[in-house]
N, C-alpha and C positions, 0 to 999 in steps of 0.2 A: 910670311903671312902678312898682308897690306892693314897697318894700322894708324890710323889717324887720331890724335888729339883736339876738341874740344874742349875749349876754355869759357865758360859764360860770365856775363859780365852785364853790368847797367850801362846801355849805349852812351847817353848823354854823362856819364858821369867819370870826368878826364882821370881824375885819383883812381876811380875801378878800374878802368879801362891798364892803366898802367899799374896795377897789382897783378892784373889777371896777366900782361904780358909775363912779369916776373913767374908766375906759376908755370907757363907754358914753358918758358927757358929752364925751369928746374925740372919739370918733369921729364925730358927727355925723350920727348916721342915728338913729330914731328907732327904740326897741326896749325890751329888757326883762332884767332877770338873769335867768340859767337856771341851777337848781342841778345838779350832776353828780350822775350814779348812782353810788353808791357799793359798789364793785365786793365791799368786803368783805362788806358787808353781805345780800348775796344767799343765799337757802338753797341747799342741794345741788340742789335741784328745781328750783329757776330756772336753774342754771346749765347742770343736764342739758339745760332746753329752749331754750337761749342758745345754746352754745357746741358744736359739730361739731368734727369732725376729716379733714383731709384732704378737704375737700369740694371743691377743684380745684385744677388742676396749676400750678405744680410745689407739692408739699405745703410747707404752711410748717414748720420744723423744730424749733421752741421754744414751749415750753408760754405760754399765755396767763396776766400774774398778773393777780390782782384788779382793778388800777389800770386795765389796758386792757382788760377785760370793762367796766367802768364808764364809761370814755371813748367805747368804741364804743356801749353804748347809751344813751349821752347825744347822742350826733352821730345816732342812729338817732332818737331822740324830736323831735329840732329835723326833721330830712328828715320826715316824720309830719307836725309842725306846718306846716311851708311848705306841705306837701300839704292839711291840714285848711282854715287860712286863706284857701286860693288865691293866697299871695303868689306872685308874678313872682319874687321872690328875697331871700335871706338873707344877713346878712354875719354870719358866727362867729367870734366873738375869744374868745381866751381870756382871763379875769380877769386875770392876773397879766401880762399884757401891758405895755409901755409903747408908746405912739404918738407918734411925731414928725410934727406935721400937715402941713406941707408935702409930704412925699413922699408922705406916707400919703392925702393929695389926691388927689395926682394919680394914685396906684396906682388909689385908688375909682374915679375918672372915666374912666379906662382900662377898669377889668377891669365897669363896669355898662354902657359903651356895645356889651361883648362876650360877657357872660354868657348872656344869651338863647340866642345862637348856640352858644357853648362848653360849657354845662353847669356845670362848675365850673372853678373857679380858686382855684390856691393862691396866696396872700399871702408872698412870701419874702425873706429880708435877699440871699439871693446864688441865683446859676444854678444849676437842675440840672447837673451834671458829663457830659458826654457830648452825641450830636448835639439839636440841638431847631429848629424851623421858628420864623422871627420871625413876628410876627401884625401889631402893632402896637406905637408909642411915641408918649408925652405926657410931653414935656419930658426927665425924668429915668429913668423907667419904662418899664420896656421888657415887653412881653407876648409870651410865646414857649409852643409846646408841645412838653416836650422828649420825646424818644423813649421815657424811663424815667424817671421821677421816684423817688425815697425818700426815706425820713427824714420828721421827724414838722414840720407847720406849725401856727402859732400863731392863724393867721386864713384862713379860707376863705370866697369869694364862691360860693354855691348855687344854680344855677336850678331851676323848678318842677320843670320834665320830668328834671333831674337827680335831685332829692330824689326822685322818686318813684320811677324808676329804681333808683336803689340801694336804697331802701329795700325793695323788693320782691324784690330780689335777697340781703339780708342778713338771711333770718328766722333762719338758722342761719349762726356764722361759726365762722371757725377761725385769725385772724389779725388783728393790728394793724388798727382804722379806716383808717389811711394807707395801710397795705400792702393792703388789700381796694382802697381808693380807685385805687390807683396800679397793678392789678393789670386792666389795660386787656384785656387778651387772653380774659378772661374777663366783666367787664362790658362791652365795647363802647362804653365812655368812656372819651378819653385826655385827663387833666386838662391844664389850662395853669396859667403861669404869671407872675405877676409882681414882678419884683425893680429895683430896691428898691423897698420897700415902705411903710416909715415905723414897721412893726410889730416891736417890739424883742421876742423871745421872751424869755419867763423860764427861768431852768436849767431846771425839770423837764422843759422841752421835750426834752430830751436823750434819746439813747435809752438802755433800759434797760441796767443796770448789769450786767456780766458777772459769774458766779457766781467764787466766791472757788476758791484753790487750782489748783493744777500742772494736772491732767487734767480737770477738770472747766471750767478757762478754755480750755485747747487746744480740747476740744469742742465747745465754744461756739463759737469762732473756727472750727473747720473747717465747722461748719453753718453759718453766717452767708454764708462765702466761699463755699459750693457753692449754697446759695439765690441767693446776689447773680448767680453764672455763670447759674443756669437761669433766672432771672427776666431777665438779659440777652436769653439765647436768643429766649426769649418774647416780648420788647418787638418787637426786629427782624423778627418775622414777623407780630405781631400785625394783624389785620383794622380795626381802630381805627384812624380816618382821624388821619393824620401832623400836619395840622394841626388837631385838636382836634374836640370835639362827639362826636355818635354814629354809628354805622355807620348807614349809610344803608340 
């Protein structure tokens, strides 16, 4: 299998590049450092050509911030690079992570044996809540396909077909990258998950901070709860295979 690692980092931050280099060295996969797109540096016309609104149901209730836009564009660059180079798969890592070698090696070996069939595998510290299909195990690592994944992940295995598929569907986007990937009723690809994975996520991978003030915070919380309810309903009736991979 032709596999390559891409480790994301903030291009203008020397400390971030140095940490990303340590992550690349620790992951044991040949690869390169990949600078994050700086969403704050995009022009108004760039943003208009990138971000749409209400592209598919359910509508995403929050506005994307520049960091989320930059993150999505960065992953789109990598999906395009997978396709351009003809890679079988890529390991995408946040450069601010840490790696615990033993569980990471188990998770990576397990993921590589299934990424061609499953397409997109998230490496997680903990399983997603709710129903899931058990696919395989290797020592302490467990591969599952959640009915509905949520939240950010610090590492992903992305197969060639999945990269091309997700790239083609995201010329315009209206929600964060992981939220888009988790929308399998739209993409037809239900992501898989491996946990534990030996990837220690950095604090910035936490969810966006709610707005301050009582009423803005209440509106934010209500919008989040309603959206989570709607995607739960969509996930239950999604045509994407419950055991992962693409709609046949």
